[in-house]
N, CA and C atoms of all chains as a GROMACS GRO file, in nm:
protein
  636
    1UNK      N    1   6.015   9.130   9.594
    1UNK     CA    2   6.101   9.121   9.703
    1UNK      C    3   6.178   9.062   9.663
    2UNK      N    4   6.294   9.040   9.756
    2UNK     CA    5   6.433   8.973   9.700
    2UNK      C    6   6.435   8.811   9.655
    3UNK      N    7   6.519   8.800   9.578
    3UNK     CA    8   6.556   8.646   9.501
    3UNK      C    9   6.680   8.593   9.569
    4UNK      N   10   6.639   8.470   9.632
    4UNK     CA   11   6.768   8.404   9.676
    4UNK      C   12   6.826   8.282   9.571
    5UNK      N   13   6.920   8.301   9.524
    5UNK     CA   14   7.017   8.196   9.431
    5UNK      C   15   7.089   8.074   9.537
    6UNK      N   16   7.020   7.979   9.578
    6UNK     CA   17   7.116   7.864   9.649
    6UNK      C   18   7.193   7.772   9.559
    7UNK      N   19   7.267   7.716   9.566
    7UNK     CA   20   7.356   7.594   9.539
    7UNK      C   21   7.381   7.526   9.636
    8UNK      N   22   7.377   7.393   9.623
    8UNK     CA   23   7.395   7.326   9.738
    8UNK      C   24   7.493   7.179   9.655
    9UNK      N   25   7.570   7.144   9.798
    9UNK     CA   26   7.700   7.077   9.760
    9UNK      C   27   7.712   6.990   9.844
   10UNK      N   28   7.758   6.859   9.769
   10UNK     CA   29   7.773   6.777   9.866
   10UNK      C   30   7.937   6.713   9.865
   11UNK      N   31   8.002   6.746   9.997
   11UNK     CA   32   8.128   6.712   9.976
   11UNK      C   33   8.145   6.613  10.060
   12UNK      N   34   8.277   6.548  10.056
   12UNK     CA   35   8.332   6.461  10.107
   12UNK      C   36   8.352   6.498  10.251
   13UNK      N   37   8.401   6.433  10.366
   13UNK     CA   38   8.445   6.519  10.484
   13UNK      C   39   8.600   6.486  10.503
   14UNK      N   40   8.662   6.422  10.427
   14UNK     CA   41   8.824   6.456  10.388
   14UNK      C   42   8.875   6.565  10.318
   15UNK      N   43   8.761   6.614  10.208
   15UNK     CA   44   8.774   6.746  10.157
   15UNK      C   45   8.725   6.838  10.206
   16UNK      N   46   8.658   6.815  10.317
   16UNK     CA   47   8.560   6.936  10.348
   16UNK      C   48   8.672   7.088  10.395
   17UNK      N   49   8.810   7.072  10.446
   17UNK     CA   50   8.883   7.170  10.437
   17UNK      C   51   8.917   7.265  10.350
   18UNK      N   52   8.958   7.149  10.232
   18UNK     CA   53   8.979   7.198  10.097
   18UNK      C   54   8.875   7.275  10.045
   19UNK      N   55   8.747   7.230  10.066
   19UNK     CA   56   8.605   7.328   9.989
   19UNK      C   57   8.616   7.436  10.037
   20UNK      N   58   8.620   7.456  10.203
   20UNK     CA   59   8.633   7.563  10.244
   20UNK      C   60   8.716   7.690  10.251
   21UNK      N   61   8.846   7.622  10.234
   21UNK     CA   62   8.979   7.697  10.169
   21UNK      C   63   8.927   7.750  10.039
   22UNK      N   64   8.858   7.666   9.971
   22UNK     CA   65   8.851   7.740   9.813
   22UNK      C   66   8.797   7.859   9.838
   23UNK      N   67   8.660   7.845   9.891
   23UNK     CA   68   8.551   7.963   9.900
   23UNK      C   69   8.637   8.083   9.961
   24UNK      N   70   8.703   8.033  10.125
   24UNK     CA   71   8.749   8.182  10.165
   24UNK      C   72   8.843   8.246  10.114
   25UNK      N   73   8.970   8.172  10.073
   25UNK     CA   74   9.065   8.265   9.947
   25UNK      C   75   9.009   8.292   9.791
   26UNK      N   76   8.910   8.268   9.758
   26UNK     CA   77   8.839   8.313   9.641
   26UNK      C   78   8.836   8.496   9.658
   27UNK      N   79   8.847   8.525   9.540
   27UNK     CA   80   8.843   8.658   9.503
   27UNK      C   81   8.739   8.673   9.474
   28UNK      N   82   8.610   8.753   9.568
   28UNK     CA   83   8.490   8.768   9.560
   28UNK      C   84   8.493   8.914   9.489
   29UNK      N   85   8.428   8.936   9.414
   29UNK     CA   86   8.365   9.107   9.329
   29UNK      C   87   8.217   9.127   9.380
   30UNK      N   88   8.162   9.029   9.434
   30UNK     CA   89   8.033   9.038   9.406
   30UNK      C   90   7.959   9.180   9.472
   31UNK      N   91   8.017   9.229   9.555
   31UNK     CA   92   7.998   9.363   9.616
   31UNK      C   93   7.976   9.477   9.501
   32UNK      N   94   8.059   9.438   9.378
   32UNK     CA   95   8.095   9.548   9.277
   32UNK      C   96   7.937   9.522   9.173
   33UNK      N   97   7.885   9.377   9.206
   33UNK     CA   98   7.789   9.380   9.114
   33UNK      C   99   7.619   9.434   9.131
   34UNK      N  100   7.534   9.478   9.021
   34UNK     CA  101   7.443   9.569   9.051
   34UNK      C  102   7.340   9.464   9.138
   35UNK      N  103   7.274   9.508   9.203
   35UNK     CA  104   7.192   9.416   9.297
   35UNK      C  105   7.184   9.324   9.389
   36UNK      N  106   7.342   9.286   9.424
   36UNK     CA  107   7.382   9.218   9.487
   36UNK      C  108   7.349   9.293   9.642
   37UNK      N  109   7.295   9.168   9.744
   37UNK     CA  110   7.262   9.221   9.867
   37UNK      C  111   7.379   9.117   9.981
   38UNK      N  112   7.375   9.003   9.957
   38UNK     CA  113   7.403   8.921  10.080
   38UNK      C  114   7.479   8.788  10.024
   39UNK      N  115   7.586   8.787  10.058
   39UNK     CA  116   7.645   8.617  10.008
   39UNK      C  117   7.659   8.557  10.157
   40UNK      N  118   7.641   8.389  10.203
   40UNK     CA  119   7.692   8.298  10.303
   40UNK      C  120   7.696   8.192  10.214
   41UNK      N  121   7.842   8.134  10.299
   41UNK     CA  122   7.814   8.000  10.268
   41UNK      C  123   7.790   7.942  10.409
   42UNK      N  124   7.686   7.828  10.394
   42UNK     CA  125   7.643   7.729  10.494
   42UNK      C  126   7.700   7.618  10.512
   43UNK      N  127   7.719   7.572  10.629
   43UNK     CA  128   7.794   7.462  10.670
   43UNK      C  129   7.635   7.349  10.711
   44UNK      N  130   7.606   7.243  10.660
   44UNK     CA  131   7.530   7.183  10.717
   44UNK      C  132   7.540   7.056  10.768
   45UNK      N  133   7.486   6.932  10.806
   45UNK     CA  134   7.479   6.828  10.860
   45UNK      C  135   7.575   6.710  10.771
   46UNK      N  136   7.620   6.644  10.820
   46UNK     CA  137   7.707   6.532  10.792
   46UNK      C  138   7.649   6.414  10.771
   47UNK      N  139   7.673   6.336  10.686
   47UNK     CA  140   7.543   6.155  10.683
   47UNK      C  141   7.660   6.098  10.590
   48UNK      N  142   7.716   5.996  10.684
   48UNK     CA  143   7.791   5.889  10.661
   48UNK      C  144   7.883   5.923  10.507
   49UNK      N  145   7.975   6.035  10.582
   49UNK     CA  146   8.100   6.083  10.528
   49UNK      C  147   8.112   6.223  10.450
   50UNK      N  148   7.972   6.236  10.432
   50UNK     CA  149   7.921   6.348  10.307
   50UNK      C  150   7.878   6.461  10.367
   51UNK      N  151   7.921   6.575  10.355
   51UNK     CA  152   7.874   6.690  10.439
   51UNK      C  153   7.806   6.775  10.314
   52UNK      N  154   7.684   6.840  10.360
   52UNK     CA  155   7.613   6.924  10.313
   52UNK      C  156   7.644   7.087  10.285
   53UNK      N  157   7.665   7.126  10.230
   53UNK     CA  158   7.720   7.268  10.210
   53UNK      C  159   7.599   7.350  10.120
   54UNK      N  160   7.584   7.491  10.151
   54UNK     CA  161   7.519   7.570  10.055
   54UNK      C  162   7.519   7.674  10.044
   55UNK      N  163   7.566   7.776   9.943
   55UNK     CA  164   7.604   7.898   9.903
   55UNK      C  165   7.440   7.950   9.881
   56UNK      N  166   7.404   8.057   9.946
   56UNK     CA  167   7.298   8.179   9.929
   56UNK      C  168   7.352   8.289   9.884
   57UNK      N  169   7.300   8.332   9.789
   57UNK     CA  170   7.301   8.468   9.740
   57UNK      C  171   7.196   8.554   9.710
   58UNK      N  172   7.200   8.640   9.784
   58UNK     CA  173   7.060   8.725   9.777
   58UNK      C  174   7.045   8.857   9.712
   59UNK      N  175   6.974   8.827   9.627
   59UNK     CA  176   6.952   8.964   9.504
   59UNK      C  177   6.853   9.064   9.538
   60UNK      N  178   6.869   9.182   9.464
   60UNK     CA  179   6.764   9.264   9.474
   60UNK      C  180   6.609   9.198   9.410
   61UNK      N  181   6.654   9.134   9.309
   61UNK     CA  182   6.571   9.072   9.205
   61UNK      C  183   6.640   8.988   9.113
   62UNK      N  184   6.514   8.882   9.046
   62UNK     CA  185   6.561   8.791   8.984
   62UNK      C  186   6.622   8.834   8.869
   63UNK      N  187   6.627   8.938   8.791
   63UNK     CA  188   6.644   8.988   8.718
   63UNK      C  189   6.799   9.045   8.724
   64UNK      N  190   6.851   9.090   8.853
   64UNK     CA  191   6.965   9.128   8.894
   64UNK      C  192   7.068   8.999   8.899
   65UNK      N  193   6.997   8.871   8.946
   65UNK     CA  194   7.050   8.750   8.939
   65UNK      C  195   7.112   8.705   8.793
   66UNK      N  196   6.990   8.711   8.722
   66UNK     CA  197   7.054   8.673   8.595
   66UNK      C  198   7.128   8.771   8.503
   67UNK      N  199   7.103   8.887   8.545
   67UNK     CA  200   7.192   8.966   8.445
   67UNK      C  201   7.373   8.956   8.518
   68UNK      N  202   7.351   8.916   8.647
   68UNK     CA  203   7.489   8.840   8.722
   68UNK      C  204   7.529   8.721   8.607
   69UNK      N  205   7.464   8.629   8.594
   69UNK     CA  206   7.511   8.497   8.517
   69UNK      C  207   7.540   8.522   8.368
   70UNK      N  208   7.513   8.623   8.322
   70UNK     CA  209   7.558   8.646   8.187
   70UNK      C  210   7.660   8.742   8.191
   71UNK      N  211   7.701   8.774   8.303
   71UNK     CA  212   7.812   8.895   8.262
   71UNK      C  213   7.970   8.823   8.263
   72UNK      N  214   8.056   8.895   8.220
   72UNK     CA  215   8.186   8.854   8.251
   72UNK      C  216   8.238   8.858   8.342
   73UNK      N  217   8.192   8.914   8.463
   73UNK     CA  218   8.185   8.898   8.632
   73UNK      C  219   8.192   8.746   8.640
   74UNK      N  220   8.063   8.719   8.630
   74UNK     CA  221   8.058   8.578   8.662
   74UNK      C  222   8.131   8.483   8.578
   75UNK      N  223   8.176   8.517   8.439
   75UNK     CA  224   8.254   8.408   8.407
   75UNK      C  225   8.408   8.439   8.424
   76UNK      N  226   8.454   8.547   8.515
   76UNK     CA  227   8.591   8.557   8.567
   76UNK      C  228   8.575   8.496   8.713
   77UNK      N  229   8.461   8.487   8.754
   77UNK     CA  230   8.456   8.431   8.921
   77UNK      C  231   8.436   8.262   8.873
   78UNK      N  232   8.398   8.215   8.797
   78UNK     CA  233   8.425   8.093   8.784
   78UNK      C  234   8.531   8.013   8.697
   79UNK      N  235   8.600   8.042   8.664
   79UNK     CA  236   8.674   8.022   8.513
   79UNK      C  237   8.805   7.930   8.604
   80UNK      N  238   8.826   7.966   8.762
   80UNK     CA  239   8.945   7.868   8.801
   80UNK      C  240   8.880   7.760   8.908
   81UNK      N  241   8.772   7.767   8.897
   81UNK     CA  242   8.701   7.687   9.002
   81UNK      C  243   8.761   7.521   8.984
   82UNK      N  244   8.740   7.474   8.820
   82UNK     CA  245   8.730   7.344   8.816
   82UNK      C  246   8.936   7.286   8.818
   83UNK      N  247   8.998   7.417   8.860
   83UNK     CA  248   9.136   7.351   8.868
   83UNK      C  249   9.172   7.299   9.015
   84UNK      N  250   9.115   7.390   9.078
   84UNK     CA  251   9.144   7.352   9.254
   84UNK      C  252   9.119   7.255   9.326
   85UNK      N  253   9.189   7.252   9.456
   85UNK     CA  254   9.190   7.136   9.460
   85UNK      C  255   9.025   7.124   9.567
   86UNK      N  256   8.989   7.205   9.627
   86UNK     CA  257   8.835   7.210   9.672
   86UNK      C  258   8.739   7.180   9.605
   87UNK      N  259   8.746   7.178   9.492
   87UNK     CA  260   8.665   7.186   9.350
   87UNK      C  261   8.664   7.026   9.364
   88UNK      N  262   8.747   6.947   9.377
   88UNK     CA  263   8.764   6.795   9.384
   88UNK      C  264   8.719   6.713   9.472
   89UNK      N  265   8.651   6.814   9.591
   89UNK     CA  266   8.622   6.755   9.714
   89UNK      C  267   8.475   6.732   9.713
   90UNK      N  268   8.418   6.805   9.602
   90UNK     CA  269   8.258   6.801   9.563
   90UNK      C  270   8.215   6.653   9.496
   91UNK      N  271   8.102   6.625   9.537
   91UNK     CA  272   8.101   6.503   9.494
   91UNK      C  273   7.952   6.554   9.398
   92UNK      N  274   7.948   6.541   9.260
   92UNK     CA  275   7.845   6.553   9.164
   92UNK      C  276   7.847   6.723   9.164
   93UNK      N  277   7.750   6.724   9.041
   93UNK     CA  278   7.738   6.866   9.009
   93UNK      C  279   7.616   6.912   9.156
   94UNK      N  280   7.666   7.062   9.189
   94UNK     CA  281   7.587   7.122   9.274
   94UNK      C  282   7.459   7.124   9.213
   95UNK      N  283   7.373   7.173   9.302
   95UNK     CA  284   7.218   7.178   9.271
   95UNK      C  285   7.189   7.304   9.306
   96UNK      N  286   7.114   7.335   9.226
   96UNK     CA  287   7.078   7.478   9.233
   96UNK      C  288   6.919   7.509   9.213
   97UNK      N  289   6.889   7.592   9.332
   97UNK     CA  290   6.751   7.619   9.336
   97UNK      C  291   6.733   7.772   9.364
   98UNK      N  292   6.595   7.830   9.305
   98UNK     CA  293   6.574   7.985   9.346
   98UNK      C  294   6.468   7.984   9.409
   99UNK      N  295   6.454   8.114   9.496
   99UNK     CA  296   6.352   8.131   9.564
   99UNK      C  297   6.309   8.287   9.538
  100UNK      N  298   6.175   8.320   9.578
  100UNK     CA  299   6.163   8.465   9.601
  100UNK      C  300   6.095   8.476   9.738
  101UNK      N  301   6.135   8.580   9.762
  101UNK     CA  302   6.111   8.601   9.943
  101UNK      C  303   5.989   8.634   9.944
  102UNK      N  304   5.877   8.568   9.983
  102UNK     CA  305   5.752   8.662  10.007
  102UNK      C  306   5.697   8.723  10.111
  103UNK      N  307   5.779   8.685  10.246
  103UNK     CA  308   5.721   8.738  10.389
  103UNK      C  309   5.888   8.736  10.454
  104UNK      N  310   5.890   8.836  10.529
  104UNK     CA  311   6.020   8.900  10.575
  104UNK      C  312   5.981   8.956  10.722
  105UNK      N  313   6.077   8.912  10.796
  105UNK     CA  314   6.080   8.978  10.939
  105UNK      C  315   6.198   9.010  10.989
  106UNK      N  316   6.242   9.142  11.034
  106UNK     CA  317   6.421   9.119  11.095
  106UNK      C  318   6.411   9.282  11.216
  107UNK      N  319   7.930   8.206  11.419
  107UNK     CA  320   7.870   8.276  11.335
  107UNK      C  321   7.716   8.227  11.336
  108UNK      N  322   7.654   8.254  11.251
  108UNK     CA  323   7.525   8.268  11.276
  108UNK      C  324   7.437   8.121  11.236
  109UNK      N  325   7.307   8.079  11.310
  109UNK     CA  326   7.276   7.942  11.271
  109UNK      C  327   7.150   8.006  11.217
  110UNK      N  328   7.106   7.895  11.094
  110UNK     CA  329   6.991   7.895  11.003
  110UNK      C  330   6.930   7.777  11.038
  111UNK      N  331   6.788   7.804  11.105
  111UNK     CA  332   6.708   7.678  11.078
  111UNK      C  333   6.616   7.684  10.964
  112UNK      N  334   6.612   7.595  10.863
  112UNK     CA  335   6.537   7.573  10.749
  112UNK      C  336   6.445   7.485  10.762
  113UNK      N  337   6.321   7.527  10.726
  113UNK     CA  338   6.219   7.389  10.698
  113UNK      C  339   6.166   7.408  10.557
  114UNK      N  340   6.145   7.287  10.473
  114UNK     CA  341   6.103   7.339  10.364
  114UNK      C  342   5.962   7.260  10.374
  115UNK      N  343   5.893   7.283  10.277
  115UNK     CA  344   5.740   7.243  10.284
  115UNK      C  345   5.738   7.233  10.134
  116UNK      N  346   5.677   7.085  10.112
  116UNK     CA  347   5.599   7.078   9.956
  116UNK      C  348   5.422   7.097   9.967
  117UNK      N  349   5.390   7.170   9.891
  117UNK     CA  350   5.290   7.210   9.918
  117UNK      C  351   5.176   7.239   9.722
  118UNK      N  352   5.053   7.172   9.772
  118UNK     CA  353   5.007   7.162   9.640
  118UNK      C  354   4.954   7.299   9.545
  119UNK      N  355   4.996   7.306   9.458
  119UNK     CA  356   4.953   7.431   9.399
  119UNK      C  357   4.804   7.505   9.409
  120UNK      N  358   4.706   7.458   9.411
  120UNK     CA  359   4.561   7.453   9.475
  120UNK      C  360   4.560   7.524   9.599
  121UNK      N  361   4.638   7.476   9.688
  121UNK     CA  362   4.656   7.510   9.822
  121UNK      C  363   4.765   7.610   9.869
  122UNK      N  364   4.834   7.633   9.771
  122UNK     CA  365   4.942   7.746   9.755
  122UNK      C  366   4.888   7.915   9.834
  123UNK      N  367   4.795   7.950   9.792
  123UNK     CA  368   4.738   8.084   9.871
  123UNK      C  369   4.692   8.040   9.976
  124UNK      N  370   4.671   7.923  10.024
  124UNK     CA  371   4.626   7.932  10.190
  124UNK      C  372   4.756   7.906  10.251
  125UNK      N  373   4.804   7.834  10.194
  125UNK     CA  374   4.942   7.816  10.238
  125UNK      C  375   5.021   7.959  10.317
  126UNK      N  376   5.032   8.002  10.191
  126UNK     CA  377   5.084   8.174  10.198
  126UNK      C  378   5.024   8.226  10.330
  127UNK      N  379   4.867   8.226  10.287
  127UNK     CA  380   4.769   8.324  10.394
  127UNK      C  381   4.827   8.279  10.530
  128UNK      N  382   4.814   8.152  10.571
  128UNK     CA  383   4.863   8.074  10.694
  128UNK      C  384   4.982   8.197  10.780
  129UNK      N  385   5.072   8.180  10.700
  129UNK     CA  386   5.232   8.244  10.713
  129UNK      C  387   5.179   8.401  10.729
  130UNK      N  388   5.103   8.484  10.653
  130UNK     CA  389   5.107   8.594  10.648
  130UNK      C  390   4.996   8.675  10.752
  131UNK      N  391   4.919   8.547  10.789
  131UNK     CA  392   4.835   8.631  10.882
  131UNK      C  393   4.876   8.566  11.040
  132UNK      N  394   4.962   8.471  11.023
  132UNK     CA  395   4.991   8.443  11.195
  132UNK      C  396   5.033   8.566  11.282
  133UNK      N  397   5.046   8.536  11.404
  133UNK     CA  398   5.059   8.650  11.477
  133UNK      C  399   5.232   8.601  11.504
  134UNK      N  400   5.301   8.654  11.455
  134UNK     CA  401   5.458   8.646  11.457
  134UNK      C  402   5.493   8.699  11.628
  135UNK      N  403   5.556   8.639  11.709
  135UNK     CA  404   5.648   8.710  11.826
  135UNK      C  405   5.771   8.695  11.794
  136UNK      N  406   5.822   8.625  11.679
  136UNK     CA  407   5.943   8.604  11.705
  136UNK      C  408   6.092   8.710  11.747
  137UNK      N  409   6.039   8.862  11.703
  137UNK     CA  410   6.102   8.941  11.776
  137UNK      C  411   6.133   8.960  11.897
  138UNK      N  412   6.065   8.904  11.967
  138UNK     CA  413   6.084   8.908  12.118
  138UNK      C  414   6.187   8.810  12.183
  139UNK      N  415   6.204   8.711  12.077
  139UNK     CA  416   6.284   8.597  12.103
  139UNK      C  417   6.441   8.625  12.128
  140UNK      N  418   6.504   8.600  12.245
  140UNK     CA  419   6.611   8.641  12.250
  140UNK      C  420   6.734   8.564  12.144
  141UNK      N  421   6.828   8.647  12.051
  141UNK     CA  422   6.868   8.543  11.954
  141UNK      C  423   6.822   8.555  11.794
  142UNK      N  424   6.672   8.603  11.780
  142UNK     CA  425   6.637   8.576  11.681
  142UNK      C  426   6.698   8.723  11.594
  143UNK      N  427   6.733   8.680  11.472
  143UNK     CA  428   6.820   8.806  11.400
  143UNK      C  429   6.674   8.814  11.267
  144UNK      N  430   6.640   8.722  11.179
  144UNK     CA  431   6.569   8.731  11.077
  144UNK      C  432   6.495   8.618  11.054
  145UNK      N  433   6.365   8.662  10.958
  145UNK     CA  434   6.294   8.543  10.917
  145UNK      C  435   6.241   8.554  10.734
  146UNK      N  436   6.257   8.452  10.701
  146UNK     CA  437   6.213   8.473  10.544
  146UNK      C  438   6.100   8.353  10.529
  147UNK      N  439   6.020   8.409  10.475
  147UNK     CA  440   5.939   8.272  10.415
  147UNK      C  441   5.984   8.272  10.227
  148UNK      N  442   6.037   8.162  10.143
  148UNK     CA  443   6.057   8.179  10.067
  148UNK      C  444   6.012   8.083   9.970
  149UNK      N  445   5.957   8.123   9.861
  149UNK     CA  446   5.879   8.070   9.729
  149UNK      C  447   5.964   7.982   9.620
  150UNK      N  448   5.966   7.888   9.601
  150UNK     CA  449   6.059   7.808   9.489
  150UNK      C  450   5.978   7.764   9.380
  151UNK      N  451   6.033   7.688   9.346
  151UNK     CA  452   5.976   7.639   9.210
  151UNK      C  453   5.857   7.562   9.212
  152UNK      N  454   5.785   7.518   9.121
  152UNK     CA  455   5.672   7.443   9.117
  152UNK      C  456   5.701   7.313   8.971
  153UNK      N  457   5.662   7.182   9.053
  153UNK     CA  458   5.674   7.089   8.943
  153UNK      C  459   5.558   6.989   9.002
  154UNK      N  460   5.512   6.949   8.865
  154UNK     CA  461   5.417   6.867   8.873
  154UNK      C  462   5.309   6.896   8.972
  155UNK      N  463   5.270   7.006   8.974
  155UNK     CA  464   5.176   7.058   9.069
  155UNK      C  465   5.201   7.091   9.227
  156UNK      N  466   5.348   7.068   9.206
  156UNK     CA  467   5.363   7.068   9.383
  156UNK      C  468   5.462   7.190   9.371
  157UNK      N  469   5.420   7.274   9.500
  157UNK     CA  470   5.533   7.402   9.504
  157UNK      C  471   5.600   7.379   9.604
  158UNK      N  472   5.731   7.381   9.596
  158UNK     CA  473   5.855   7.392   9.698
  158UNK      C  474   5.856   7.524   9.815
  159UNK      N  475   5.866   7.564   9.918
  159UNK     CA  476   5.826   7.664  10.013
  159UNK      C  477   5.970   7.648  10.108
  160UNK      N  478   6.012   7.777  10.158
  160UNK     CA  479   6.116   7.704  10.263
  160UNK      C  480   6.104   7.821  10.360
  161UNK      N  481   6.114   7.797  10.470
  161UNK     CA  482   6.121   7.889  10.610
  161UNK      C  483   6.296   7.913  10.651
  162UNK      N  484   6.350   8.034  10.628
  162UNK     CA  485   6.486   8.055  10.688
  162UNK      C  486   6.452   8.116  10.795
  163UNK      N  487   6.505   8.082  10.924
  163UNK     CA  488   6.501   8.192  11.070
  163UNK      C  489   6.650   8.201  11.070
  164UNK      N  490   6.710   8.298  11.076
  164UNK     CA  491   6.841   8.314  11.109
  164UNK      C  492   6.883   8.353  11.295
  165UNK      N  493   6.966   8.306  11.346
  165UNK     CA  494   6.968   8.309  11.486
  165UNK      C  495   7.100   8.332  11.499
  166UNK      N  496   7.113   8.450  11.613
  166UNK     CA  497   7.286   8.425  11.636
  166UNK      C  498   7.319   8.327  11.658
  167UNK      N  499   7.294   8.231  11.733
  167UNK     CA  500   7.368   8.079  11.754
  167UNK      C  501   7.262   7.965  11.794
  168UNK      N  502   7.353   7.872  11.769
  168UNK     CA  503   7.224   7.728  11.746
  168UNK      C  504   7.184   7.705  11.914
  169UNK      N  505   7.256   7.761  11.988
  169UNK     CA  506   7.192   7.720  12.127
  169UNK      C  507   7.043   7.833  12.140
  170UNK      N  508   7.039   7.932  12.069
  170UNK     CA  509   6.917   8.046  12.066
  170UNK      C  510   6.831   8.002  12.013
  171UNK      N  511   6.879   7.936  11.906
  171UNK     CA  512   6.754   7.812  11.830
  171UNK      C  513   6.679   7.738  11.897
  172UNK      N  514   6.807   7.653  11.961
  172UNK     CA  515   6.784   7.541  12.084
  172UNK      C  516   6.697   7.592  12.182
  173UNK      N  517   6.709   7.705  12.234
  173UNK     CA  518   6.657   7.750  12.342
  173UNK      C  519   6.472   7.791  12.315
  174UNK      N  520   6.481   7.820  12.188
  174UNK     CA  521   6.360   7.895  12.159
  174UNK      C  522   6.255   7.758  12.144
  175UNK      N  523   6.310   7.647  12.044
  175UNK     CA  524   6.223   7.524  12.027
  175UNK      C  525   6.213   7.468  12.162
  176UNK      N  526   6.212   7.506  12.277
  176UNK     CA  527   6.206   7.458  12.431
  176UNK      C  528   6.124   7.537  12.463
  177UNK      N  529   6.089   7.658  12.432
  177UNK     CA  530   6.041   7.763  12.497
  177UNK      C  531   5.875   7.753  12.494
  178UNK      N  532   5.790   7.845  12.611
  178UNK     CA  533   5.682   7.837  12.570
  178UNK      C  534   5.603   7.953  12.443
  179UNK      N  535   5.723   8.014  12.421
  179UNK     CA  536   5.682   8.100  12.302
  179UNK      C  537   5.670   8.041  12.182
  180UNK      N  538   5.759   7.900  12.175
  180UNK     CA  539   5.757   7.816  12.090
  180UNK      C  540   5.619   7.719  12.036
  181UNK      N  541   5.580   7.699  12.190
  181UNK     CA  542   5.466   7.616  12.198
  181UNK      C  543   5.337   7.694  12.138
  182UNK      N  544   5.322   7.810  12.190
  182UNK     CA  545   5.231   7.911  12.159
  182UNK      C  546   5.237   7.929  11.987
  183UNK      N  547   5.346   7.957  11.962
  183UNK     CA  548   5.365   7.947  11.774
  183UNK      C  549   5.313   7.888  11.706
  184UNK      N  550   5.316   7.727  11.776
  184UNK     CA  551   5.286   7.640  11.675
  184UNK      C  552   5.131   7.567  11.712
  185UNK      N  553   5.028   7.596  11.812
  185UNK     CA  554   4.973   7.522  11.879
  185UNK      C  555   4.832   7.507  11.762
  186UNK      N  556   4.827   7.617  11.680
  186UNK     CA  557   4.722   7.643  11.628
  186UNK      C  558   4.716   7.620  11.450
  187UNK      N  559   4.824   7.579  11.391
  187UNK     CA  560   4.914   7.529  11.292
  187UNK      C  561   4.809   7.433  11.239
  188UNK      N  562   4.789   7.295  11.283
  188UNK     CA  563   4.727   7.182  11.307
  188UNK      C  564   4.574   7.185  11.236
  189UNK      N  565   4.530   7.346  11.275
  189UNK     CA  566   4.394   7.361  11.248
  189UNK      C  567   4.332   7.422  11.116
  190UNK      N  568   4.464   7.514  11.112
  190UNK     CA  569   4.445   7.577  10.961
  190UNK      C  570   4.429   7.508  10.858
  191UNK      N  571   4.331   7.626  10.763
  191UNK     CA  572   4.349   7.556  10.610
  191UNK      C  573   4.474   7.551  10.551
  192UNK      N  574   4.559   7.647  10.593
  192UNK     CA  575   4.690   7.647  10.471
  192UNK      C  576   4.785   7.550  10.564
  193UNK      N  577   4.717   7.461  10.648
  193UNK     CA  578   4.780   7.362  10.675
  193UNK      C  579   4.791   7.263  10.617
  194UNK      N  580   4.659   7.229  10.535
  194UNK     CA  581   4.620   7.073  10.463
  194UNK      C  582   4.654   7.106  10.327
  195UNK      N  583   4.749   7.207  10.286
  195UNK     CA  584   4.805   7.221  10.161
  195UNK      C  585   4.921   7.157  10.154
  196UNK      N  586   4.934   7.166  10.308
  196UNK     CA  587   5.137   7.099  10.314
  196UNK      C  588   5.091   6.895  10.302
  197UNK      N  589   5.166   6.895  10.185
  197UNK     CA  590   5.214   6.755  10.163
  197UNK      C  591   5.323   6.705  10.236
  198UNK      N  592   5.296   6.578  10.344
  198UNK     CA  593   5.402   6.537  10.447
  198UNK      C  594   5.458   6.595  10.524
  199UNK      N  595   5.521   6.564  10.594
  199UNK     CA  596   5.584   6.696  10.689
  199UNK      C  597   5.701   6.742  10.656
  200UNK      N  598   5.720   6.857  10.733
  200UNK     CA  599   5.807   6.967  10.678
  200UNK      C  600   5.974   6.908  10.680
  201UNK      N  601   6.054   6.969  10.575
  201UNK     CA  602   6.204   6.871  10.643
  201UNK      C  603   6.258   6.972  10.679
  202UNK      N  604   6.340   6.961  10.820
  202UNK     CA  605   6.397   7.023  10.854
  202UNK      C  606   6.552   7.055  10.835
  203UNK      N  607   6.636   7.132  10.840
  203UNK     CA  608   6.787   7.131  10.793
  203UNK      C  609   6.877   7.257  10.888
  204UNK      N  610   6.964   7.199  10.982
  204UNK     CA  611   7.017   7.346  11.022
  204UNK      C  612   7.142   7.386  10.937
  205UNK      N  613   7.200   7.489  10.958
  205UNK     CA  614   7.305   7.524  10.923
  205UNK      C  615   7.388   7.641  10.985
  206UNK      N  616   7.525   7.611  10.994
  206UNK     CA  617   7.578   7.706  11.013
  206UNK      C  618   7.654   7.813  10.958
  207UNK      N  619   7.627   7.951  10.951
  207UNK     CA  620   7.732   8.061  10.848
  207UNK      C  621   7.858   8.032  10.852
  208UNK      N  622   7.963   7.986  10.783
  208UNK     CA  623   8.078   7.982  10.793
  208UNK      C  624   8.160   8.117  10.722
  209UNK      N  625   8.110   8.186  10.621
  209UNK     CA  626   8.098   8.308  10.545
  209UNK      C  627   8.049   8.386  10.493
  210UNK      N  628   8.056   8.483  10.511
  210UNK     CA  629   7.938   8.610  10.466
  210UNK      C  630   7.997   8.719  10.442
  211UNK      N  631   7.927   8.788  10.327
  211UNK     CA  632   7.976   8.939  10.230
  211UNK      C  633   7.832   8.991  10.293
  212UNK      N  634   7.851   9.117  10.282
  212UNK     CA  635   7.722   9.206  10.252
  212UNK      C  636   7.774   9.314  10.236
   0.00000   0.00000   0.00000
């Protein structure tokens, strides 16, 4: 079944708008990537001035995700992140977790 | 946009099959609930004999989720959990997090 790649970000509340703008304005070409199914940027709770965000990308399989991380497309998608204003709102490195869907109802 | 309710479970590797069976064999009536969109049970990484699982339920809105938690349907769905073998494989209480979808591509 599907593989879900999640990255969790801790963002200062002052920089949350810049962080969201960075995602909204990015030029996403995920739809061109084999095995891509769905992307979501999720806004979580705020605690003591820090808000949790999580990006979820659903892939047909873990292999599709891994192929993407080794592709030119992936490098292109990440090359400008370090320069953006939204990037500086992120506190510490994102935390990655991969999950396999074992049961689904919709 | 959508609301995603997640619960994170830490499960002993010895009990992981029982935990999965508990979910697979449960009688889910989520499809009957207003605002329900999608359910997934996700299997994450294992670390020192403990595996992370996460349940994701996507709702049309946070209000739909909250209405469900106060419904008879919710009480029915949870009343037998404490007795099951899969339940005893869970280490500590599940950790709940709610997220709002702010950006989506599919």
